[in-house]
N, C-alpha and C positions, 0 to 999 in steps of 0.2 A: 504494500500500500504506500509505503514511503517513496518508493521509486516512481509510482504513478503520480503521486502528489508533486514530486520534484519535476517531473515531465510537464505537468499541467502549469506549474508556476513558470518554468522556463518558456513554455509555449506562449503564455500570456504576456510575459515580459518581451518576447520577440515580437508579438503583435503590436504592443505599445511602441516599441522602437521603430518598427516599420511605419507606423502612423506618424510618429514624430519626424522621421526622415522625409517621408513623402510630403508632409505639410510644410516643412521648413526649407528644404533644399530647393535650389533654383534649377530644376531640370525636368519640368513637365513637358516642355516643347523645346527642342534643340535643333540647331542648324550648324553650318560650318563656322559662322562668326558670331553667333548669338546663343543665348539660352534664356528661357523665360519660364516663369511659373505663375502662380496665382497672386503673387505679391509684387514682382518687379521683372523688368526685362534688362538683361545685361549683354553688352557687346564684349565678346571675349578678346578681340584684338586691341581695344582701347581700355578695357577694364572699367567702363562706365556703366552705371545702372540707372534706370529710370523707374520710378515707382508707378504702379498701375493705379490711376486715379479716375475720377468721374469724367475725364476728357475722352476716355475710351468708349467706343460705341456700345459694347457689350459689357459694360461695367457691372450691371445687375447680375449677369450670369457669373462673373468672376466673384462677386460678393457672395453669391449663393454657394459656390464651391469653397470659398474661404470659410464661411460659417459652418458648412457641413463637415469639413475636415477638422476644424477646431473642436466642434462638438463631438465628433467621433473620437478624437484623441482624449478629450476630457472624460467621456463616458468609459473608455477603455481603462483609464487610470482609476476612475471611481469603481468600476467593476472589480479591479484587482484589490482595492481596499475593502470592498464589501466581502469579497471572497475570504480575505484574511480574517475579517471580523466573524464571518459565518463559520469559519474553520474552528474557532474557539467557542462560539455561542450555540451552534446547532446541536440538537440531540442526535444520538447515534441513529442512523437509518434514514435521516431526512435528506432531502435533495437541496442543491444550491440553486434554487429557482430564481431568487432575486438577482444573484450574480449572472445567471444565464440571461435573464431579461435585459439587464443593463448591457451585457456584452453583445446581445443580438441587436439592440438599439444602436450600438456603436457600429456594428456591421452594416446596418441599414443606412446610417449617415455616410459612411465612406462609400457605399455603393451609389448613393444619390450624388455625392460630389464627383466621383469619377464618371458617372453616367452623364451628368450635365456637361462636364468638360469634353467628353467624347462626342456628345451631340452638337455642342456649340463651337467646337474648335475651329472650324472654317471661318465663322463670323468673328470669333475672338481675334484671329490673327490677320484679319483684313482691316482692322481699325487704323484710323489715321493718327492715333496717338503714339504709335511706335515710331521711333526715329529711323528705323531701317526696315527693309523687307523681311518679314518673319513668316510669311505664308509658305515659303519653301523650306519646310523643316519636317521633323518627325517627332513622334512621342519619345520623351526621355525616360530615364530610369526612375525618376520620382513618380511619374504616372504609372509605370509598371509596378512599382512598389505599392502604390495605392490599391491596385487591383489584387496584389498578393496579400496585402493587409486585409482586404475584404474577405478573401478566402480563409485567412488565419483567424479572423474574428468570428466568422461563421462557424468554423470547426470548433473553436474554443467555446462559443456559446452553446453549441450542441453538446460538447463534452460536459459542461457544467450542468446541463439539463439532465444528462444521464447519470452523472456522478452522485453517489450516495456517500454520506459520511460513515466511515467504518472505523474500527479500532486500529 
């Protein structure tokens, strides 16, 4: 049981780390001489960054992605704290339902954020607010990590739903 518990804790911490990296790092959309995320656009050859503000055409979509990713990260961290509390408070044989619900909400939020970005990426990168041409790019590793974090949080949420407290 101790090995299973250690695996679940490591899996949850990995999910949280993936969410932090994909939310913070500047690599949702990359090209030869630029990288952009939901916060700013950086030119790699001049090392200058421009914050994404309301001058961008699809700023509302970017704000929705920002909010969903932040909420997902917060919910994942809260789920971990609730799991630790439930580990010591639950009676033997009970399930970690509250932890599971919070983790599945985190899963839903990261899915919403990545889905919005996937759906709106063409309009996002046609904006006149960018200082350079960013439409000729591809998805970066932060975007991929967001989808991997979706899978990890989904698996983690289901694991908590199935997990019973044992001796």
